[in-house]
N, C-alpha and C positions, 0 to 999 in steps of 0.2 A: 576364506569365505569371498566369494566374489561381491562386486557391487550389485550385480542382479539378485544374488541370494540375500543380501542384506536389507532390501526393500520389504517392508512389513505392511504398508499403509498405501495401497495402490489407489491411484486415483485421487490422492490427497497429498499437499504439500505442507511445508511449516518454513516461517521465517526465522532467520537468524537472530532476530531481535528477540523471540521467545526467551531464550535460556539465560540472559544477560552475562552471558561467557564470551571467551575470546573467540576470534573467528575459526580457527583450526578446530578447537574444543567442540564449536557450536555445529560446525559442519560434520564432524565425524559422528556427533551424536545424532543428527539429523538425517543421515544415510538410511534410517528407518523408512523414510518418506519418499515418495516417488518424485518430487520436486521440492527444491531448495532455494528459497527466496532470500537474496542477500539483502536485508533491512538496513533501515537507517538510524537504527535506534543501538548506537554503539559508542563506545568511548574510542578516542584515537587510537589507532593500533599501527605500530611502525610496521612496513612491509605486508599490510593487509592484502593488496593487489597480489604480490607474489606468492603468498601463501593459497590464496584462492586458485591461482593458475597452478601450483604444485599439485594441490589437491584434485582440481579437476582434471588434469592430465592423469592422474593416478587411477582415479575412480570413475572417470567418463561420467562427471554429474550432470544432471539436468537442473540448470538454473535460470532464475529470473531475477529480474533487480527491481529495487524499489526505493522512491525518495531519493535519497543522497548516499551514494557509494562512490569510492570508500569513504570512512568515516573522517570527517575533518579534523584538523588539530587544533584549530580555533572555533570557539562558538559561532555558529552561523547558520540561520534557517533559511533554505531556499524560498524566494518569493517572486515566482514568475509575473506577478501583477504589481510589483513595486512600483511607486513613482519615484523612488529615489535612483538617480543614473548609476551610481556605484553599485549599489545593491542589485540592481536589476543585471547589469553587466556581469557580476560576478555569478549571479544565478545561473544567466544562460551559458557562461563559461563551463560551470561545473555540470550543467545537465549535458551539453555537447560532448564533454568528455566521458560521461557515463554510457551516452550513446557509442561511443568509440570502443568502450569497453565490452558492451553488448555484441558489438559486431566480431571483434576479437575472440570473444568466446561463443560465438553463435547462440546468443541467448534471444529467443523468440519474442520476449514481451517485456517491455519496461513500463512501470507505472510511476505516475508522479502526482503531486499534489499541485492543486489549481492555484494556490496562493491565498494571500490575505490582503483586505482592504487596507490595513494598517500594519507595519512592521511589528513582530512581537517583541515584547520587551526582553532583555537579557536578564539571566538569571541573578538574584540577590540585589535587584534594582539598580544594577550598573549602567544602565541606558534607558531612558523614557519611553524608547521606541519612535513610531513617526505618527504623525497625523492621520486619523481616519479620512478616506476620500469615499465619494458616492460608489455604491457597487457596481454601477454601470461604466464608471471610469476604469475601475479594477478590472472589470470583465475584459474591456477592450485591450488593455495592455496585457493579460494574460493569454488571450487568444491570439495575441500579436506574437508572443512568446512561443507559443505551441506551434504556430504556423512555422516560425523559424527551426524547432526541432523537428518538425515532421517533414521538412524540406530536407534537412541535413540527415534524416534518417533514410531518405531514399528508397523506401520500401524494404530495405533490408532487415529492419527493425521495426516491430508493431510498438507505438506509443499508445497509452491508454491513461486516463485520468481518474483519481479517487476522489470520491465525495469525503466532504470534512464534516465532523460533529460540530452543532450549533455552538458558537459563540460571537459576540458582537462582529469580529473582525473576520471570520472565516467565509469561506466561498463554497457552493455547491452543496448546499446543505438540506434544501427541500427536493421533492421530485421535480418542482418547476425549474428551480436553478440547476439542477443536475442536467433537465432535458435541455434548457437553453445553451448549457457550456458546450455539451457533447454534440448536440445537432449543430451548433455553428461551426465546429470544426469536422464533423463526420468522422469521430474517432469513438472508440469503445470505451466502457466504463469498468474501473474496478471499484465493484460496490462493496464498501466497508460496512458490514452488516453492524458492528456496534456503533459506528459514527451515526448510522442511519436512525438506529434505536435512540441515540441521545438526541438527534434533531427532532424525531418525531415526539419525544415526551417534552420537550422544550418549547417546541413552536406549534403543537397541538394538532398534528396531521397523524393520521392511522399508518401505524407501521406497516401492517401487511397489504395495505392499499398503496403505500408507498413503495413497498417491494414489487408490487404488481406493475406499477406504472413505469419502473426505470428497468424492468426485466428484460426488455428487449434491446438494451444498451450493453449488457454485463458480459464482460471477457474474462472476469477473475473476480473471485471474492475472499476479501479478509473476514475471518471467522474468530471472535471473542465476545466476551459476554461483559455486561454492565448493568448498574442499577438505573439506567435512565437519567442520572443526574450528572455524571461525568464519564470520561472515556477511560474506563480503568483497565482494559484489556485482561479481564477476570477468565479463567478456564470457562468452557463452556458447561451451563448448568449452576455457575456460581451466581449469576445475576438474575434478571428479570426477562430477559429476550425470549420470545416465543419463536424458535427456529424453523418450526413447521412451512411457513411461507416459503423458505427457500427450496422447497420441493417442487415449486410451480418455476421455478427458474432452469430451465434446459441447458442453458450454457453457462460458462464461467467456471474456471479452474479453482478449486477451492483450497485456500491457503490458511492454516493456522497462524493466527498472532496473538495467541494469550499468552501472557507473562507468567512464569513459574519454573519450576524443574521437570526433568524427562518425564517423571511418573505423571505429573498433572497434564503435560502434554498429550501422552498416551490415551489419559482418561479422556481428554477432549476429543481427540481422534475417533476413539470408540463410541462416544457419545454421536458425533457427527455422522458415523456410519450408519449408526441406528436411525438416525432422523431421516437420512436420504437414501434408504434402502428401495424405495420406490420413485425416486428422483427421475425425471424423463433424461435421458443422455447420460446418466451415470456411468462413469468409465469402470 
């Protein structure tokens, strides 16, 4: 069976973060989808880059990159908005290296998180984190970081930024914050539908109107479900999100980022295909 014959879900991608498996097992399973996004939610894996290169050469994969790839050996959360010089420098180094990988693999789109106003705490309370700073201060640093990334990409790789779910220290949560960030840089948006739903429920704005407000910026979609209280990455239909407003977003490549097994991912794919049958620009 060729790579072309393997694709079952055209016009739809899936993240390697979905299955919670190793890189090779995830990629081979996700060949049913037209695009595979190499996601950030992996345990460290020796030789991950070499694994991707071998499979990419064999199957001529269509790839996207998201967050931080390859998975890191030590716990570290990228923060382009960090006020800590060491954290900021390491974040920038890792993202520039990811842009190098995207260029090498001819990946057309790299999506990044905007950052945090305070550095998140380490697991098990090993680190108290860093003090919170005013949003405007974090925004200025984050946009400085993104200008560095955009200059380094030099038009070979398109960079976009993802909205985050509401928490006291996250950025790009409301439609107004999203517009401020992307318009300040002239870049596109990875609209994470689950993140926007959490923000809408926690901040008190209307989800459908939020989708409408940011639709013109969208270059990619992350699709998963939740109950509006937490970023649960549930299969579509397991939470309370009304996905119908996404029918009015004509652009933006859809990527499933729902956690579960392959059968659950297939069910999410079929649910999404039913939702978007009449979506403008559906591929």
